[in-house]
N, C-alpha and C positions, 0 to 999 in steps of 0.2 A: 623371722623372714628378712628383716632389714639387714641382719648380719650376713645372711646367705647372699643377698643381692649385692652388698658391698664387697664381699669376698669374690663373687663372680665378676663384678666390675673391675676389681683389682687384677684378677687373672687375665681378663681381656686386655686391659691397659698394659700389663707386663708382657703379654704375648705380642702386642703391637710394637712395644718398645724393642723387644728382642728382634722382631722382624725388621724394623727400621735400622737397628744397629747392624744386623747381618747384611742388609742391603748396602749400607754405607761402607762396611768393610769390603764387600765384594766389588764395589766400584772403586774404592781407594786402592786396592791391590794393583790393577792394571795401570791406574793413573800414577801411582807411586813408582812402579817399574819404568813407566814411560818417562817420568821425571828424572830417574837415575840415568836413563839413556840420553836424555837431553844434555846432561853434564858433558859427556864425551862429544856430543854433536856441537855444542856451543863453542868449545875450545877449538875445534877443527874447522869451523865454518869460515872465519875471516881469512885464513891463509891457505890451508891445504885444500879444502873443498872448493873455495873460490877459484883456485888455479887449475882445477881439473877441467878437462874437456867434457862437455855434457851435451846430450841430444838437444835439439832446438826446442823440443816440447817439454823440457825440464821445467817444472813449476818453480816460481820464486821461493826462496827459503821460508818466507813468512807464511806460506800456505800450510806447511807441514804441521806446525803446532796446533792450530785450530782443528784441522782434520783429525789428527791423532787424539785430541781431547774428546771429540765427539765419539770416535771409534772406541776408545778405551772406556768411556762411560757406557756405551751400548754393550760392550763385552762384559763389563761387570754386571749390568742388569740381566743380561742373558744367562750368565753363570748363576746368579742369584735365583732366577726363576727355576732353573734346573735343580739347584740345591734344595730349594723350597719344595718342589714337587717330589723330589726323592725323600726328603725328611718327613713328608706327610704321607708317603706311600704306605699302603697296607701290606703289600707282599714283599718278601725279601728279594724276589726277582726284579721288581720295579725299583727298589732301592739300589740293587746291584747295577742295573742299567744306568741309573743316574750317576752312581759313583764312577762307572767306567767312562761316561761322557765327561765328567769333571776331571778325570785323570788325563784324558787326551787334551782337554782344555788347558790344564796346567802345563803339559808338555809344550804345546804351541806357545803358551805365554812365556815359558823359559827361553825358547828360541827367539821370541820377540824381544825379550830383555837383553839378549846378548848381541843382537844384530847391530845396534848402534855402536857399542864398544868395539866390535870387530871392524865395522866399516870406518867409523870416524876415529876411534881410539887407536886401533892397531894399523889403520889405513890399509886394510887387506880387503880390497874390493872383490877379489876372487873368492876368498873364504866367506865373505858376507853374502855373495851370490849363492853359495851352497847352503848357508843358513836360511836364507829367505825362501829358497825352493823347498827345503824341509818344512819351514813354517807354513807355506802355502798348502802343502799336502796335509799337514796336521790340522790346519783351519778347516779344510774341506771335510776331513774326518770328524772334527768337532761338530760341524754343522749337521752332518749325517746323524751323529749320535744325539745331539741336542734335539733334532727333529723327532726322534723316537720318544723323547721324554716330554718335550713341550715345543710344538712347532713355532710358536712365537719367538722362542729363544733362537732357533735356527734363522728365522727372518731377521732378527737383530744383528746377526753376524754376517749376513749377506754383503752389506757395504764394506765390511772389514775384508772379506775375501776379495772383493773387487779392487779395493785400494791396494792390497798386497799383491795382486796380480799386476797392477800398474807399476808398483814399486819394484817388483821382480824384473819387469821389462826395463825399467829405468836403471836398475842396478846393473843389468846385463849391458845396456847401452853405454853406461859410464865405464864399465870394465873394458868393453870393446874399444871405445875411443881412446882409452888410456893404456892400451897394450897390456892389460892385466894389472895395472897398478901405477900409482904415482911415482914410486921409486924408479921404475923403468923410464918414465917420462923425464924425470930429473936427470938421470944418467945420460939420456940422449941429448938433453939441452946442454949439459955441462961439456959433453964431448964436442959440441959444435964450435 
């Protein structure tokens, strides 16, 4: 019986280690993609972004990093909870619902990953606005699908949806104030 108890304990420990490793990977994915986006952002902040006209309610640049870190962490936790519920599901239909929710999550995460390179790297405020509108729609759909699998996961994404709604309006405001992009503003300034 000692051998069985030891084997059972090892199984429990290994299960917990796998669970923690999958949680770490789930959180690391959005944080890592956010870090890649920060590369494009950091290069453009001092010159290009600093010279853009922005709405009076534009937050200072130092606010964005901490906010996104919290949101990316919550996103990873939410996705992990859905993945875990799906992997533990008894029926194939429950597993399928979880897979579908995670597929939409991955799609919105892909749009999230390209927004910074489009806005800051390509300096395409207009195209970034289209990306973030698509991202908003996919986040809302992710929340709807996550709710079907695990309501707590949907709740974890609610602040993300609110922040992206704010960021969408901010993106639109910057686009509007800069006549659709920095290049047009520079051309106007040079012709004066």
